[in-house]
PLY file of the C-alpha trace (Angstrom):
ply
format ascii 1.0
element vertex 280
property float x
property float y
property float z
element edge 279
property int vertex1
property int vertex2
end_header
0.03 0.02 -0.05
1.18 3.53 -0.81
1.39 5.94 1.80
-1.73 8.09 1.98
-1.48 11.91 2.11
-4.76 13.85 2.18
-4.23 17.54 1.10
-7.13 18.67 3.02
-6.25 17.14 6.15
-2.65 18.35 5.93
-3.91 21.93 5.81
-5.76 21.71 9.17
-3.09 19.60 11.20
-2.63 21.36 14.67
-5.36 23.85 13.81
-7.42 24.64 16.97
-11.29 24.31 16.41
-12.75 26.18 19.60
-15.61 24.46 21.43
-17.45 25.84 24.33
-15.92 28.61 26.26
-12.41 27.28 26.96
-12.33 23.99 24.88
-10.87 23.00 21.69
-10.15 20.15 19.47
-7.23 19.89 17.00
-6.01 17.08 14.63
-2.53 16.06 15.70
-2.04 13.33 13.09
-3.73 10.86 10.89
-2.99 7.62 9.07
-4.88 7.02 5.85
-8.09 8.31 4.44
-10.67 7.38 1.93
-7.87 5.97 -0.35
-6.70 3.57 2.54
-10.03 2.09 2.87
-10.30 1.46 -0.80
-6.81 0.05 -0.77
-7.40 -2.24 2.17
-10.73 -3.46 0.65
-9.04 -4.17 -2.77
-5.89 -5.56 -1.16
-5.22 -7.48 -4.48
-5.20 -4.35 -6.47
-2.83 -1.57 -7.03
-3.75 2.08 -6.43
-5.40 3.79 -9.30
-7.10 0.75 -10.82
-10.44 2.26 -10.12
-12.20 5.54 -10.78
-13.09 8.01 -8.11
-16.82 7.19 -8.69
-16.14 3.48 -8.15
-14.11 4.08 -5.05
-16.80 6.30 -3.81
-19.32 3.50 -4.52
-17.13 0.69 -2.79
-16.88 2.81 0.36
-20.64 3.28 0.50
-21.24 -0.50 -0.10
-18.76 -1.32 2.61
-20.55 0.96 5.21
-23.95 0.17 4.10
-23.44 -3.38 4.78
-21.32 -3.06 7.91
-17.99 -4.44 6.43
-16.12 -2.54 9.20
-12.48 -3.83 8.88
-11.28 -1.46 6.08
-12.40 1.60 8.10
-10.26 0.38 11.03
-7.29 1.11 8.79
-7.77 4.75 9.29
-6.60 6.21 12.40
-6.98 9.70 13.69
-5.19 11.33 16.69
-6.76 14.48 18.42
-5.72 16.89 21.02
-9.03 17.90 22.90
-9.69 20.05 25.86
-13.03 19.76 27.60
-14.73 19.96 30.98
-14.35 16.85 33.15
-18.01 16.06 33.17
-17.70 15.86 29.27
-14.59 13.98 29.55
-16.22 11.20 31.77
-19.01 10.66 29.24
-16.41 10.61 26.44
-14.13 8.04 28.18
-17.09 5.47 27.97
-15.86 4.76 24.44
-13.27 2.22 25.44
-12.04 1.32 21.85
-9.60 4.36 21.67
-6.31 5.10 23.35
-5.78 8.23 25.40
-3.44 10.10 27.69
-4.93 12.77 29.96
-3.32 15.63 31.81
-2.69 14.53 35.42
-3.49 16.70 38.43
-0.94 14.58 40.46
1.99 15.92 38.38
0.68 19.33 37.09
-0.93 22.34 38.96
-4.32 22.68 37.10
-5.31 25.95 35.55
-8.32 28.07 36.78
-10.35 27.26 33.62
-13.96 26.33 34.33
-16.93 25.70 31.92
-19.74 28.28 32.43
-22.67 27.40 30.23
-24.19 30.13 27.83
-27.26 31.41 29.58
-29.42 30.31 26.66
-28.80 26.65 27.29
-29.62 26.84 31.09
-32.74 24.90 31.43
-34.86 22.72 33.99
-34.96 19.02 34.26
-37.02 17.53 31.44
-40.31 16.14 32.22
-40.09 13.10 29.82
-36.27 12.48 29.75
-34.77 11.30 33.12
-31.15 12.01 32.06
-31.68 15.38 29.91
-32.79 19.01 30.25
-35.91 20.73 29.03
-35.48 22.33 25.54
-36.74 25.77 26.96
-34.46 28.08 28.74
-35.17 29.40 31.98
-36.26 33.05 32.85
-33.61 35.71 32.90
-33.54 36.07 36.78
-33.02 32.44 37.49
-30.44 32.19 34.59
-28.50 34.98 36.47
-28.80 33.21 39.76
-27.59 29.98 38.41
-24.79 31.38 36.59
-23.74 33.36 39.81
-23.73 30.19 41.91
-21.65 28.29 39.28
-19.02 31.09 39.25
-19.07 31.46 43.07
-18.49 27.81 43.74
-15.82 27.60 40.96
-13.81 30.57 42.43
-14.20 29.37 45.95
-13.02 25.88 45.34
-10.19 26.80 43.11
-8.98 29.31 45.86
-8.98 26.49 48.37
-7.15 24.21 46.03
-4.40 26.85 45.57
-4.42 27.48 49.46
-3.81 23.78 49.97
-0.94 23.87 47.33
0.60 26.75 49.09
0.57 24.79 52.29
2.71 22.12 50.82
-0.26 19.50 50.53
0.29 16.89 47.89
-1.17 17.81 44.46
-3.08 14.45 44.23
-4.85 15.56 47.39
-5.33 19.36 46.82
-7.13 18.57 43.69
-9.99 16.24 45.11
-12.51 18.95 45.63
-12.33 20.52 42.23
-15.64 20.43 40.44
-16.63 18.70 37.29
-16.70 21.96 35.34
-12.86 22.06 35.53
-11.22 21.73 32.20
-9.00 18.73 31.43
-7.35 17.68 28.10
-5.96 14.71 26.27
-4.48 13.01 23.45
-7.15 10.66 21.88
-6.46 8.28 19.15
-9.22 6.16 17.46
-9.73 4.19 14.12
-12.49 5.36 11.77
-14.87 2.62 12.44
-14.93 3.06 16.15
-15.02 6.89 15.61
-18.22 6.65 13.62
-19.68 4.72 16.49
-18.75 7.50 18.87
-20.12 9.95 16.57
-23.30 7.93 15.95
-24.06 8.18 19.52
-22.63 11.42 20.48
-24.15 13.66 17.76
-27.55 12.22 18.46
-30.09 14.70 19.55
-30.48 12.71 22.88
-26.75 13.19 23.69
-25.86 16.05 26.29
-25.50 19.34 24.60
-21.91 20.00 25.43
-20.40 16.59 24.24
-22.60 16.95 21.04
-20.68 20.05 20.22
-17.45 18.19 20.59
-18.77 15.43 18.54
-19.89 17.96 15.64
-16.41 19.49 15.65
-14.69 16.09 15.31
-17.00 15.19 12.63
-16.22 18.48 10.71
-12.56 17.69 11.13
-12.74 13.90 10.12
-14.59 15.10 6.99
-11.26 16.69 5.89
-9.46 13.37 6.33
-12.08 10.97 4.76
-14.81 12.96 3.15
-16.41 9.93 1.13
-16.42 7.83 4.27
-18.10 10.69 6.16
-20.60 11.28 3.57
-21.68 7.51 3.53
-21.74 7.54 7.26
-23.90 10.51 7.49
-26.28 9.03 4.84
-26.61 5.70 6.27
-26.08 5.99 10.00
-26.28 9.63 11.35
-29.34 10.59 9.12
-30.62 7.03 8.30
-33.19 4.92 10.38
-32.96 1.30 11.24
-36.23 -0.63 11.96
-36.83 -3.88 13.85
-38.68 -6.66 12.16
-41.73 -5.79 14.12
-41.48 -2.12 13.18
-40.92 -3.07 9.37
-44.14 -4.94 9.64
-45.78 -1.87 10.98
-44.50 0.17 8.12
-46.08 -2.34 5.58
-49.36 -1.91 7.43
-49.21 1.88 7.13
-48.28 1.74 3.50
-51.45 -0.51 2.99
-53.46 2.09 4.88
-53.86 -0.04 7.85
-53.11 0.90 11.65
-49.44 -0.03 12.56
-50.52 -2.67 15.08
-48.21 -1.29 17.69
-49.26 -0.16 21.01
-47.86 1.75 24.19
-44.19 2.37 24.18
-43.67 0.39 21.13
-45.77 2.71 19.20
-44.24 5.80 20.69
-40.71 4.78 19.69
-42.09 3.96 16.25
-43.60 7.13 15.68
-40.63 9.00 17.09
-38.42 7.14 14.34
-40.87 8.07 11.65
-41.20 11.78 12.64
-37.79 12.44 14.16
-37.06 15.61 12.08
-40.08 17.03 13.85
-39.02 16.28 17.40
-36.87 18.45 19.53
-34.85 17.98 22.75
-31.34 17.42 24.02
0 1
1 2
2 3
3 4
4 5
5 6
6 7
7 8
8 9
9 10
10 11
11 12
12 13
13 14
14 15
15 16
16 17
17 18
18 19
19 20
20 21
21 22
22 23
23 24
24 25
25 26
26 27
27 28
28 29
29 30
30 31
31 32
32 33
33 34
34 35
35 36
36 37
37 38
38 39
39 40
40 41
41 42
42 43
43 44
44 45
45 46
46 47
47 48
48 49
49 50
50 51
51 52
52 53
53 54
54 55
55 56
56 57
57 58
58 59
59 60
60 61
61 62
62 63
63 64
64 65
65 66
66 67
67 68
68 69
69 70
70 71
71 72
72 73
73 74
74 75
75 76
76 77
77 78
78 79
79 80
80 81
81 82
82 83
83 84
84 85
85 86
86 87
87 88
88 89
89 90
90 91
91 92
92 93
93 94
94 95
95 96
96 97
97 98
98 99
99 100
100 101
101 102
102 103
103 104
104 105
105 106
106 107
107 108
108 109
109 110
110 111
111 112
112 113
113 114
114 115
115 116
116 117
117 118
118 119
119 120
120 121
121 122
122 123
123 124
124 125
125 126
126 127
127 128
128 129
129 130
130 131
131 132
132 133
133 134
134 135
135 136
136 137
137 138
138 139
139 140
140 141
141 142
142 143
143 144
144 145
145 146
146 147
147 148
148 149
149 150
150 151
151 152
152 153
153 154
154 155
155 156
156 157
157 158
158 159
159 160
160 161
161 162
162 163
163 164
164 165
165 166
166 167
167 168
168 169
169 170
170 171
171 172
172 173
173 174
174 175
175 176
176 177
177 178
178 179
179 180
180 181
181 182
182 183
183 184
184 185
185 186
186 187
187 188
188 189
189 190
190 191
191 192
192 193
193 194
194 195
195 196
196 197
197 198
198 199
199 200
200 201
201 202
202 203
203 204
204 205
205 206
206 207
207 208
208 209
209 210
210 211
211 212
212 213
213 214
214 215
215 216
216 217
217 218
218 219
219 220
220 221
221 222
222 223
223 224
224 225
225 226
226 227
227 228
228 229
229 230
230 231
231 232
232 233
233 234
234 235
235 236
236 237
237 238
238 239
239 240
240 241
241 242
242 243
243 244
244 245
245 246
246 247
247 248
248 249
249 250
250 251
251 252
252 253
253 254
254 255
255 256
256 257
257 258
258 259
259 260
260 261
261 262
262 263
263 264
264 265
265 266
266 267
267 268
268 269
269 270
270 271
271 272
272 273
273 274
274 275
275 276
276 277
277 278
278 279
C-alpha cells in the first residue's frame, strides 16, 4: 500500500477548533483516508485501478453493509480540551487510546466551563437524564450562573491554598468540580470513531459533548470525506427498523393501523417523525 496523504487534512493539522468557552479540538495526526479504506478493501489491486466514482461506491457499499475492517485501517489522533464532566461521558468509549493531563503531576489551571445562558434549562419532564428544551427566565438564569461562578472561584481558591501549604497535588485537587477543564490526546480508528459520533451527535446526547462530536466530525470530513458522506447518509441521518417495526411500516403503506401499542408505538412514531422532534 502506498502512503496516503490527504491535502485537506494536511492543511488543518494542529489547527484549533474552539468548542464551548475554553475548549478545543485539533487534529494532531492521521493515518490514511478514503484511499486507505479502498486499498485495504481491494488488497489484491494496486492504487489507481478504479475511478473516483467506483471508489466512492465501494466505500458506500462497505459502510452500508457493515463491512467494518477497512475503516479500522484509518486512524486519527486528536488533542482535545473539555470539561471533566464531558470527559467522563467521552471516556465510556473504550475502543480508543488516550493520555490525559494529570493533576498529580501538574498544577491545574483556573479554567471552568460556564454554560451560555441560553442553554440553562430545567430538568426535562419526559427525559430522566436530560434537560428541557426551553431556557429558564432571565432572573433564574443569572442566579444559576452566579452560583456556578461563586463555587468555581471558591473551590479553586481552596485548591491553591492547599498547594501553598505544601499539601500533595493529588490530595489538593480532590474537591475541584466537574466543570474544571481537562485535556488529552485521543487516538481512534475510523470505524470506532463513527460509533462514537453516531451516539454523541444524536439529539439525545448532552449538548456539551454533542458540540465536541460535531467538531470532530467536521475535522474527520477533511481526512475521509467519502467515508463521512456515507456515514452521514446511512447511520447519522438514516433509520433502522426492527422486524416488528418493518411490519408496522408495511401496514401503514397498505393504509392499515400500525398494530403497535404503548411504548412500542411511541418509539416507532418517534423514528418516523424524528425530524419534527426536539430536545437534548
